[in-house]
N, C-alpha and C positions, 0 to 999 in steps of 0.2 A: 504493500500500500504506500509506504514512504517513497519508493521508487516511482510509483505512478504519479504521486503528487509533485515530486521534484521535476518530473518530465513536463508536467503541465505548466509550471511556473518558471520556465527558463526564459526570463526576461530581465532587462536591466533594473527593474523595479526591486527595491529591497523587500524581501518577504522572509518568512520563517517556515520553510517547508515542513520541518518536523512538527511544529506547533499546529500547522494546518492538518497534517496527517493525523495527529492525535485527536484534534477536534472532530474530524470526519468519522474516525473510528468510534468516538464516543456517541455522536448523534445517531450513527447507524445502529449501534447496539441498543440505544435507548428507544429508538423509534419502533422496534418490534417488527414483526413480519405479518403482513396481511394477505389473506387469500385474494388472488386477482378476481375482479368483478366482471361478470359477463353482462353484456348489454341487455337491457330489458327486452323481453320477447315482443316483437311487433313494433319496436320503435322505428319510426321512419325518419325523424329529423337527424341530420348529421351533427356531430358534436366535436368541437375543437377545444381541448383543454390547454390552458396556458399557465405554466408553472415556472419556477426558478429556484435554484438552490439558495440564492442569496437575495435579500431584500434590496430595494433601491436601484434595481437594474432597468427599470422602465417597463416592467411586466404589464401593469395596468394601462399605461399609455399605448403599448402595442395592442392590447385587447380592444381598447376603445377606437383607435385609429383603424384597426382591421375591420371592426364593425362598420365604421363609416364608409370605408372603401368598398366593402362587399355590398352595402346597401345601395351605393351608387351604381353598382353593376346589376341591380335588380334583385338581389338576394334578400329575402326576408330574414332578419337577424334578431335574435334575442340574446342579450348578454346576461349571464348569471354571475353575480358577484359572490363567489364562494370563498373569499378571503375572510374566513370566519373570525369574528371578533374585531377586525380592523378594516372593515369594508369602506371604500370611499369612491366607488364609481359614480354613485349618485351625486356626490359633491362635484366631480368633474363634469357631470352632465347638467349641473345647476338644478337638481330636483330635491324636493323634500317629501319623499314617499310616506304615505300613511301606513302601508303594509310592507313588511320586509320578510326576508327568508325565515326569520325566527317564528313569525306567525304561522307560516305553512308547516314548519317543523313541529310546532306544538300540536297543531291539528292532526298531523300524521301520527304522532305518538299516541294521541288520544283515541284515534280510530284504527290504528294498525294498518294504514294504507301507505302507498308511496307518497312522497311529498308532492303536493299539488302546486307546482311552481307557477303554473298559468294563473292561479288565483291571486298572485301578488306581483304580476308583471305589469308594467306601465310604459306608455310611449314616452320617448325622450325627444328634446328639441333637435337632436342630432340624427333622427330618422330611424333609429332602431329601438327595440323594446328592451326594458331592463327589469331584472329581478334584483332588487336592492338587497344587499347583504346585511350581515349582523355587525353592528358597530358599537364598540364600547362595552361589550358583554363578554366576560371571561368564559362563561359557560359555552358560548358559541364555538370557542376554539378547542373544545374537548368533547366532540360528539362520540357517542358509543358506537359499537359495531352495527347494531340494527339501524341506528339513525343514519350512519354513513351509507349503508346499502339502500335505505329508503330514499335518500337524497339522490343517489345515482339512478335509481329506478324512476324517480320523479322527472328526470329529463324528458321522458316520453310524454309527459303531460303537455309539453310545448309543441307537439306535433302539428296542431291545428293553426298555430300562429307563426311558425318559423320554418324556414328551410334549413337554417343552420343555427346552432346554439354555440356561443363562445363562453366557456367557463373560465373565469379568472380566479384561480385558487391561490391560497396563501403561499408565501415563500417558505422554503425548507422541505423537509421530507416527512412531514406528519402523516398520520394514517388517513385523514380526510383528503389531503392533497393526493396521496398515492391512489386512493380509491377512485377519485375522479379522473386521474390521469389514465388509469387502467380502463375506465369505462368509455374513453373517448375513441372516436374514429381516427383522430389525429392529435396525439399529444405533442405540444411544443414546449421546449425548454429554452427560456430566455437567459442570455448571459451577456456580459460586456467583456472587452479585452483585459479588464483588470484581473490580476492573478488570483485574488480571493474569489472572484465571481466564477472564473474558470474552474477552480478547484471545487467550488460548491455545486456547479452544474454537473460535474463528474460525480459528486456525492449523490445528487438526485438520481442520475442515471443508474448508479450502483445500487441504490435502494430499490429502484424498480426491478432491477435484475435479481436482487435477493429475494423478491417475492416469487420468483420462479414462473414468471408469466410466459404462457404459450399463446401468443395473440397475433393477429394480423396488424395491430396498431403499432407501427414503428415510430418511436419518438424521433423528432427532428429538432435541430438546433436553430435558434434565431439569435443572431449576434446584433446587439444594439450598441449605439454610440461608437460606431466604427470610424476610424480616421482615414482608412484607405482600403482599396481592394487587396493590397499586399498584406495589410494587417489582418483583414478578414480571413484570407486564405491561410495565413500562417497559424492563426489561432485555431481555426477549424481543423486543419491538418494535424496539429499537435493533440488536440482533444480527441479526435477520431482515432489517431494512432494508439493512444493510451487505452481507449475503450475497446479497440480491437484486441490489444495485447492482453489486457487484464480481465475484461468482461466478455470477450469473444462476441462482440456485437459492433455494428456500425452505428454512427450517429450522423445521419445525412444532414446537410445544411438546407433548411427551408428558405432562408433569406437573411438579409442583414439590413440595418438601418443606419445611414450615415449620421455622424455627429457634426452637423453644420450649423450655420447661424440660425436658421429657422427652427431647428430642433432645440437649440439653446433657448431661443425666445419662447417657444411653446412650453418648455419646462419651467421657465421662470414665471410665466403668467398662468400656469396650470390650465392650459387650454390645448386640446388635441391639435396636432399639426394640421390635419386635414380640415379643421374648422377655421383655420386662418387662410388668408389670401396670399398668393405668391407662388413662386416656383423654386424648387430646390431639389437636390439629390435625395434628401430624406423623404420627400413626398413621393418621388418616383419609386423609391425602395419599398415604401408601404403599399403602393399600388401593385408592384410586382409580387409582393408577399400575398396580397389578396388573390391575385390570379393563380399563384401556386396552390393556395389553399383550395380554391374552387376546383382545380384540376385534380388535386390529390384526394378529395372526398367525393369526386364525381358529381359536381354541381355545374360543370361547364360542358358545352356540347361541341366546342371548336376543336378539341383534341381528345383522343380516347384516354380514359383513366388507366393508370397503371394497375396491373393485377395485384391483389393483396398477397403478401407473403408472410410466412411465420417469422416472428422476431427471434424466438429461441426454440427451434424445433425440438420436441421431446422433453422440454423442461418440466420439472415436477414442482409442485407447490412445496414450500418449505415449512408449512404449518404442521 
């Protein structure tokens, strides 16, 4: 493990590889292993889950901008803010929702049914619908196994209102995050070129691998705040090489988002890049990412979708 982390952080930035290795070992041991979740029978809506090993890498910004870009391409999109306990997508959208995810969770527990996410979704000024998450409640960050499964099954309740659901999960490798990553048609791991972010992205991929998943849902990497194509390719090549060597899996690159002036302005004013006017490489990157997602989950008709393949053929659950 120490070797893997040291290979990931070979940059001029001063880091402490051994400390990072110890931290990742500790969080992996404490996270526990969860049985992979199968998608709810009959679910028609496609699901993209966006996670990150480390907070502060722009995961929510990617989710919101991706929703805007897909909506402009005619896709009906619902965003589920599943960053349990510290949800803020409603703030980004300028909403003050009266019903949140915790309302649906309480009803689900009371009646023993999947979480009815459609009952608490609302239209946003940005064109997509939103299931506002749980904010400021420690209880929300500690869902039990049955609640996690109910939440994953509840994605099917959005069939009638959306073609695609984007689930913005909490940073890290918690059980709820992993459950929703496993339930997705396309799990995305967001990272920046920062060494700690790269190491934590590897930690999330490793935790998914430890679950023993045998699934057609191949996790893909999205690199945010990238300075150049050379930096993008270098970081991805390094992370993919370590994943291949130590986890025996590939981590394909879904796309990257440039760190340019418009991206910086959007971050400072806490407004989605695609909600601002202008032209920039970061805008094009987000539109390219939206097109990739459409093709990967078979929502576009201009190119054939790639056939699904097993991520870890023959893998067994570690429960």
